[in-house]
FIKOLZA-1660 file (N, C-alpha, C; in steps of 0.1 Angstrom, whole numbers, plus 5000, padded with zeros to 4 digits):
% residues 152
   i   px   py   pz ch aa at
   1 2881 7280 5297  A  M  N
   1 2870 7278 5288  A  M CA
   1 2872 7265 5281  A  M  C
   2 2861 7257 5280  A  S  N
   2 2862 7244 5274  A  S CA
   2 2865 7246 5259  A  S  C
   3 2870 7235 5253  A  V  N
   3 2874 7235 5239  A  V CA
   3 2861 7238 5231  A  V  C
   4 2850 7233 5235  A  A  N
   4 2837 7235 5228  A  A CA
   4 2833 7250 5227  A  A  C
   5 2838 7258 5237  A  Q  N
   5 2834 7272 5237  A  Q CA
   5 2844 7281 5230  A  Q  C
   6 2856 7277 5227  A  Q  N
   6 2865 7285 5220  A  Q CA
   6 2860 7290 5207  A  Q  C
   7 2859 7303 5205  A  G  N
   7 2853 7309 5193  A  G CA
   7 2838 7310 5192  A  G  C
   8 2831 7305 5203  A  A  N
   8 2817 7305 5202  A  A CA
   8 2811 7319 5204  A  A  C
   9 2801 7322 5197  A  L  N
   9 2795 7335 5199  A  L CA
   9 2787 7336 5212  A  L  C
  10 2781 7325 5215  A  V  N
  10 2774 7324 5228  A  V CA
  10 2780 7314 5236  A  V  C
  11 2784 7317 5248  A  R  N
  11 2791 7308 5257  A  R CA
  11 2781 7302 5267  A  R  C
  12 2783 7290 5271  A  R  N
  12 2774 7284 5281  A  R CA
  12 2782 7276 5291  A  R  C
  13 2777 7275 5303  A  V  N
  13 2783 7267 5314  A  V CA
  13 2771 7260 5321  A  V  C
  14 2774 7247 5325  A  H  N
  14 2764 7240 5333  A  H CA
  14 2772 7235 5345  A  H  C
  15 2767 7239 5357  A  I  N
  15 2773 7234 5370  A  I CA
  15 2763 7225 5375  A  I  C
  16 2766 7212 5375  A  A  N
  16 2757 7201 5379  A  A CA
  16 2755 7201 5395  A  A  C
  17 2766 7205 5402  A  D  N
  17 2765 7204 5416  A  D CA
  17 2769 7217 5422  A  D  C
  18 2760 7227 5422  A  P  N
  18 2764 7240 5426  A  P CA
  18 2766 7240 5441  A  P  C
  19 2776 7248 5445  A  G  N
  19 2779 7250 5459  A  G CA
  19 2783 7264 5461  A  G  C
  20 2789 7267 5473  A  P  N
  20 2792 7281 5476  A  P CA
  20 2802 7288 5466  A  P  C
  21 2809 7279 5458  A  D  N
  21 2819 7284 5448  A  D CA
  21 2813 7285 5434  A  D  C
  22 2800 7284 5433  A  A  N
  22 2794 7284 5420  A  A CA
  22 2797 7296 5411  A  A  C
  23 2797 7308 5417  A  A  N
  23 2800 7320 5409  A  A CA
  23 2814 7320 5404  A  A  C
  24 2824 7315 5412  A  T  N
  24 2838 7314 5408  A  T CA
  24 2839 7304 5397  A  T  C
  25 2832 7293 5398  A  R  N
  25 2833 7282 5387  A  R CA
  25 2827 7287 5374  A  R  C
  26 2815 7294 5375  A  I  N
  26 2809 7299 5363  A  I CA
  26 2818 7309 5356  A  I  C
  27 2824 7318 5364  A  R  N
  27 2833 7328 5358  A  R CA
  27 2845 7322 5351  A  R  C
  28 2851 7312 5358  A  A  N
  28 2862 7305 5352  A  A CA
  28 2859 7298 5339  A  A  C
  29 2847 7292 5338  A  E  N
  29 2843 7284 5327  A  E CA
  29 2838 7293 5315  A  E  C
  30 2833 7305 5318  A  L  N
  30 2829 7314 5308  A  L CA
  30 2841 7319 5300  A  L  C
  31 2852 7320 5305  A  G  N
  31 2864 7324 5298  A  G CA
  31 2866 7339 5299  A  G  C
  32 2875 7344 5291  A  E  N
  32 2878 7358 5291  A  E CA
  32 2867 7367 5286  A  E  C
  33 2866 7379 5292  A  G  N
  33 2856 7389 5288  A  G CA
  33 2862 7398 5278  A  G  C
  34 2856 7409 5276  A  P  N
  34 2845 7414 5284  A  P CA
  34 2832 7407 5279  A  P  C
  35 2822 7406 5288  A  L  N
  35 2809 7401 5285  A  L CA
  35 2799 7411 5286  A  L  C
  36 2790 7411 5277  A  S  N
  36 2779 7421 5277  A  S CA
  36 2768 7417 5287  A  S  C
  37 2764 7404 5287  A  L  N
  37 2754 7399 5295  A  L CA
  37 2756 7385 5299  A  L  C
  38 2753 7381 5311  A  V  N
  38 2753 7368 5316  A  V CA
  38 2739 7365 5321  A  V  C
  39 2732 7354 5316  A  A  N
  39 2719 7350 5320  A  A CA
  39 2721 7337 5328  A  A  C
  40 2715 7337 5340  A  V  N
  40 2717 7325 5349  A  V CA
  40 2703 7319 5352  A  V  C
  41 2703 7306 5350  A  F  N
  41 2691 7298 5353  A  F CA
  41 2695 7288 5363  A  F  C
  42 2689 7289 5375  A  A  N
  42 2694 7281 5387  A  A CA
  42 2682 7273 5393  A  A  C
  43 2686 7262 5399  A  A  N
  43 2677 7254 5406  A  A CA
  43 2672 7261 5419  A  A  C
  44 2660 7258 5423  A  P  N
  44 2654 7264 5435  A  P CA
  44 2663 7262 5448  A  P  C
  45 2671 7252 5448  A  S  N
  45 2679 7249 5460  A  S CA
  45 2691 7258 5460  A  S  C
  46 2694 7265 5449  A  T  N
  46 2705 7274 5449  A  T CA
  46 2703 7287 5458  A  T  C
  47 2714 7291 5464  A  A  N
  47 2713 7304 5471  A  A CA
  47 2714 7315 5461  A  A  C
  48 2702 7317 5454  A  F  N
  48 2701 7325 5442  A  F CA
  48 2706 7340 5444  A  F  C
  49 2701 7347 5454  A  A  N
  49 2705 7361 5456  A  A CA
  49 2720 7362 5458  A  A  C
  50 2726 7353 5466  A  A  N
  50 2740 7353 5468  A  A CA
  50 2748 7350 5455  A  A  C
  51 2743 7341 5447  A  L  N
  51 2749 7338 5434  A  L CA
  51 2749 7350 5425  A  L  C
  52 2737 7356 5423  A  I  N
  52 2737 7368 5415  A  I CA
  52 2746 7379 5420  A  I  C
  53 2746 7381 5433  A  A  N
  53 2754 7392 5439  A  A CA
  53 2769 7389 5436  A  A  C
  54 2773 7376 5438  A  D  N
  54 2787 7372 5436  A  D CA
  54 2791 7374 5421  A  D  C
  55 2782 7370 5412  A  L  N
  55 2785 7371 5398  A  L CA
  55 2786 7386 5394  A  L  C
  56 2777 7394 5399  A  T  N
  56 2777 7408 5396  A  T CA
  56 2790 7414 5401  A  T  C
  57 2795 7410 5412  A  D  N
  57 2808 7415 5417  A  D CA
  57 2820 7410 5409  A  D  C
  58 2819 7397 5406  A  T  N
  58 2830 7391 5399  A  T CA
  58 2831 7395 5384  A  T  C
  59 2819 7398 5378  A  L  N
  59 2819 7402 5364  A  L CA
  59 2816 7417 5363  A  L  C
  60 2823 7425 5370  A  A  N
  60 2821 7440 5370  A  A CA
  60 2820 7445 5356  A  A  C
  61 2809 7453 5353  A  G  N
  61 2807 7458 5340  A  G CA
  61 2798 7450 5331  A  G  C
  62 2795 7438 5336  A  T  N
  62 2786 7429 5329  A  T CA
  62 2772 7429 5335  A  T  C
  63 2762 7430 5326  A  T  N
  63 2748 7429 5331  A  T CA
  63 2746 7414 5335  A  T  C
  64 2741 7411 5347  A  V  N
  64 2738 7398 5351  A  V CA
  64 2723 7397 5354  A  V  C
  65 2716 7388 5347  A  I  N
  65 2702 7386 5350  A  I CA
  65 2700 7371 5353  A  I  C
  66 2688 7367 5357  A  G  N
  66 2686 7353 5360  A  G CA
  66 2673 7350 5366  A  G  C
  67 2670 7338 5368  A  C  N
  67 2658 7333 5374  A  C CA
  67 2660 7319 5379  A  C  C
  68 2651 7315 5388  A  I  N
  68 2650 7302 5393  A  I CA
  68 2642 7294 5382  A  I  C
  69 2647 7281 5380  A  T  N
  69 2640 7273 5370  A  T CA
  69 2637 7259 5376  A  T  C
  70 2627 7252 5371  A  A  N
  70 2624 7239 5375  A  A CA
  70 2633 7228 5370  A  A  C
  71 2641 7232 5360  A  G  N
  71 2650 7223 5354  A  G CA
  71 2659 7230 5343  A  G  C
  72 2670 7224 5340  A  E  N
  72 2679 7230 5330  A  E CA
  72 2680 7222 5318  A  E  C
  73 2681 7228 5307  A  I  N
  73 2684 7220 5294  A  I CA
  73 2698 7222 5291  A  I  C
  74 2706 7211 5291  A  N  N
  74 2720 7211 5288  A  N CA
  74 2724 7197 5285  A  N  C
  75 2726 7194 5273  A  D  N
  75 2728 7180 5269  A  D CA
  75 2717 7171 5274  A  D  C
  76 2705 7175 5273  A  G  N
  76 2693 7168 5279  A  G CA
  76 2688 7176 5291  A  G  C
  77 2677 7171 5296  A  Y  N
  77 2670 7178 5307  A  Y CA
  77 2677 7174 5320  A  Y  C
  78 2680 7184 5329  A  R  N
  78 2686 7181 5342  A  R CA
  78 2679 7189 5352  A  R  C
  79 2681 7185 5365  A  E  N
  79 2675 7193 5376  A  E CA
  79 2686 7194 5387  A  E  C
  80 2685 7205 5394  A  G  N
  80 2694 7208 5406  A  G CA
  80 2707 7215 5403  A  G  C
  81 2708 7220 5391  A  G  N
  81 2721 7227 5387  A  G CA
  81 2719 7241 5383  A  G  C
  82 2729 7246 5377  A  I  N
  82 2729 7260 5372  A  I CA
  82 2733 7260 5357  A  I  C
  83 2726 7267 5349  A  V  N
  83 2731 7270 5335  A  V CA
  83 2733 7285 5334  A  V  C
  84 2745 7289 5329  A  A  N
  84 2748 7303 5326  A  A CA
  84 2751 7304 5311  A  A  C
  85 2745 7315 5305  A  I  N
  85 2748 7318 5291  A  I CA
  85 2754 7332 5291  A  I  C
  86 2765 7333 5283  A  A  N
  86 2771 7346 5282  A  A CA
  86 2772 7351 5268  A  A  C
  87 2770 7364 5267  A  L  N
  87 2770 7371 5254  A  L CA
  87 2782 7380 5254  A  L  C
  88 2793 7377 5246  A  P  N
  88 2805 7386 5246  A  P CA
  88 2803 7399 5240  A  P  C
  89 2809 7409 5245  A  V  N
  89 2809 7423 5240  A  V CA
  89 2813 7423 5225  A  V  C
  90 2822 7414 5221  A  S  N
  90 2827 7415 5207  A  S CA
  90 2815 7413 5197  A  S  C
  91 2804 7407 5201  A  H  N
  91 2793 7404 5192  A  H CA
  91 2780 7408 5197  A  H  C
  92 2779 7414 5209  A  F  N
  92 2766 7417 5214  A  F CA
  92 2766 7430 5222  A  F  C
  93 2757 7439 5220  A  E  N
  93 2753 7450 5229  A  E CA
  93 2740 7447 5235  A  E  C
  94 2738 7448 5248  A  T  N
  94 2726 7444 5254  A  T CA
  94 2720 7455 5263  A  T  C
  95 2707 7455 5264  A  E  N
  95 2700 7463 5273  A  E CA
  95 2689 7454 5280  A  E  C
  96 2685 7458 5292  A  T  N
  96 2675 7450 5298  A  T CA
  96 2663 7460 5302  A  T  C
  97 2651 7454 5302  A  V  N
  97 2639 7461 5306  A  V CA
  97 2632 7453 5316  A  V  C
  98 2631 7459 5328  A  L  N
  98 2623 7452 5339  A  L CA
  98 2609 7457 5338  A  L  C
  99 2600 7447 5338  A  I  N
  99 2585 7450 5340  A  I CA
  99 2582 7447 5354  A  I  C
 100 2581 7457 5363  A  P  N
 100 2580 7455 5377  A  P CA
 100 2568 7448 5383  A  P  C
 101 2557 7450 5377  A  N  N
 101 2544 7445 5383  A  N CA
 101 2536 7438 5372  A  N  C
 102 2537 7425 5371  A  L  N
 102 2530 7418 5360  A  L CA
 102 2515 7419 5362  A  L  C
 103 2510 7422 5373  A  H  N
 103 2495 7422 5375  A  H CA
 103 2490 7436 5374  A  H  C
 104 2498 7446 5371  A  A  N
 104 2493 7460 5369  A  A CA
 104 2502 7466 5358  A  A  C
 105 2500 7460 5346  A  L  N
 105 2508 7464 5334  A  L CA
 105 2505 7478 5330  A  L  C
 106 2515 7485 5326  A  D  N
 106 2514 7498 5320  A  D CA
 106 2519 7498 5306  A  D  C
 107 2511 7494 5296  A  P  N
 107 2516 7492 5282  A  P CA
 107 2523 7504 5276  A  P  C
 108 2517 7516 5278  A  D  N
 108 2524 7528 5272  A  D CA
 108 2538 7530 5278  A  D  C
 109 2539 7530 5291  A  K  N
 109 2552 7532 5297  A  K CA
 109 2562 7521 5294  A  K  C
 110 2557 7509 5293  A  T  N
 110 2566 7498 5290  A  T CA
 110 2571 7498 5276  A  T  C
 111 2562 7501 5266  A  V  N
 111 2566 7502 5252  A  V CA
 111 2575 7514 5250  A  V  C
 112 2572 7525 5256  A  R  N
 112 2581 7537 5255  A  R CA
 112 2595 7533 5260  A  R  C
 113 2596 7526 5271  A  N  N
 113 2609 7522 5277  A  N CA
 113 2616 7513 5267  A  N  C
 114 2609 7503 5261  A  I  N
 114 2616 7494 5252  A  I CA
 114 2621 7502 5240  A  I  C
 115 2613 7511 5234  A  I  N
 115 2617 7519 5223  A  I CA
 115 2629 7527 5226  A  I  C
 116 2629 7533 5238  A  R  N
 116 2641 7541 5243  A  R CA
 116 2654 7533 5244  A  R  C
 117 2652 7521 5249  A  K  N
 117 2664 7512 5250  A  K CA
 117 2669 7507 5236  A  K  C
 118 2660 7504 5227  A  R  N
 118 2664 7501 5213  A  R CA
 118 2671 7512 5207  A  R  C
 119 2666 7524 5208  A  A  N
 119 2673 7536 5202  A  A CA
 119 2687 7538 5208  A  A  C
 120 2688 7536 5221  A  A  N
 120 2701 7537 5228  A  A CA
 120 2711 7526 5222  A  A  C
 121 2706 7514 5220  A  L  N
 121 2715 7504 5214  A  L CA
 121 2719 7508 5200  A  L  C
 122 2710 7513 5192  A  K  N
 122 2713 7517 5178  A  K CA
 122 2724 7528 5178  A  K  C
 123 2723 7537 5188  A  A  N
 123 2733 7548 5189  A  A CA
 123 2747 7543 5193  A  A  C
 124 2747 7532 5201  A  V  N
 124 2760 7527 5206  A  V CA
 124 2766 7518 5195  A  V  C
 125 2758 7511 5187  A  A  N
 125 2763 7502 5177  A  A CA
 125 2755 7504 5164  A  A  C
 126 2757 7515 5157  A  P  N
 126 2749 7518 5145  A  P CA
 126 2753 7509 5133  A  P  C
 127 2764 7503 5134  A  H  N
 127 2769 7494 5123  A  H CA
 127 2763 7480 5124  A  H  C
 128 2757 7476 5135  A  W  N
 128 2751 7463 5137  A  W CA
 128 2737 7463 5131  A  W  C
 129 2734 7454 5122  A  N  N
 129 2722 7454 5115  A  N CA
 129 2712 7444 5120  A  N  C
 130 2715 7436 5130  A  H  N
 130 2706 7425 5134  A  H CA
 130 2704 7427 5149  A  H  C
 131 2692 7423 5153  A  E  N
 131 2689 7424 5168  A  E CA
 131 2679 7412 5171  A  E  C
 132 2678 7409 5184  A  F  N
 132 2669 7399 5188  A  F CA
 132 2665 7403 5203  A  F  C
 133 2654 7397 5207  A  A  N
 133 2649 7400 5221  A  A CA
 133 2646 7387 5227  A  A  C
 134 2648 7386 5240  A  I  N
 134 2645 7375 5249  A  I CA
 134 2635 7380 5260  A  I  C
 135 2624 7373 5261  A  L  N
 135 2615 7376 5272  A  L CA
 135 2616 7365 5283  A  L  C
 136 2620 7369 5295  A  L  N
 136 2620 7360 5306  A  L CA
 136 2609 7364 5315  A  L  C
 137 2600 7355 5319  A  I  N
 137 2588 7359 5327  A  I CA
 137 2585 7348 5336  A  I  C
 138 2581 7351 5348  A  D  N
 138 2577 7341 5358  A  D CA
 138 2565 7334 5354  A  D  C
 139 2567 7321 5351  A  G  N
 139 2555 7313 5346  A  G CA
 139 2544 7311 5356  A  G  C
 140 2548 7312 5369  A  L  N
 140 2538 7311 5380  A  L CA
 140 2529 7323 5380  A  L  C
 141 2533 7334 5374  A  S  N
 141 2524 7346 5373  A  S CA
 141 2512 7344 5364  A  S  C
 142 2513 7335 5355  A  R  N
 142 2503 7333 5345  A  R CA
 142 2499 7345 5337  A  R  C
 143 2510 7354 5335  A  R  N
 143 2508 7366 5328  A  R CA
 143 2516 7366 5315  A  R  C
 144 2521 7355 5310  A  E  N
 144 2529 7355 5298  A  E CA
 144 2522 7360 5286  A  E  C
 145 2509 7356 5284  A  D  N
 145 2502 7361 5272  A  D CA
 145 2499 7376 5273  A  D  C
 146 2496 7381 5284  A  A  N
 146 2493 7395 5286  A  A CA
 146 2506 7403 5283  A  A  C
 147 2517 7399 5288  A  V  N
 147 2530 7406 5285  A  V CA
 147 2534 7406 5271  A  V  C
 148 2533 7394 5265  A  V  N
 148 2536 7393 5251  A  V CA
 148 2527 7402 5242  A  V  C
 149 2514 7401 5245  A  A  N
 149 2505 7410 5237  A  A CA
 149 2508 7424 5239  A  A  C
 150 2512 7428 5251  A  M  N
 150 2516 7442 5254  A  M CA
 150 2528 7447 5245  A  M  C
 151 2538 7439 5244  A  V  N
 151 2550 7444 5237  A  V CA
 151 2550 7440 5222  A  V  C
 152 2541 7433 5217  A  M  N
 152 2541 7430 5203  A  M CA
 152 2534 7441 5194  A  M  C
% end
């Protein structure tokens, strides 16, 4: 882990020149676990499915999510690389909610699922008084506003 990451609540890695060893490099730079969640943002040229599968295997017990991105923000705007962000178990409990079909939203089902996941987190970490949510959505779907309106 880089000196800048020692003691950081949120860890980050930027791989400017991803290759077949990207998952190994990401894991090494993220440092010691356990990690609750790793979010990966990768260039379209990345072998994305293989990267996520490798990270899921390498980071057993960690939730791995991600998406393809048109560019990465890391010490400025970059293209062609991978950014990974990790949330350590020491400070984060995480749950994910997949909204499977953005063009056929089911608000009742989705909101019930979100409420159920929040309740599960509260049961696991009742002493934690703060929470936040991140919404990752395919910008090409043009459904961002509809999804945000559904969950707000």
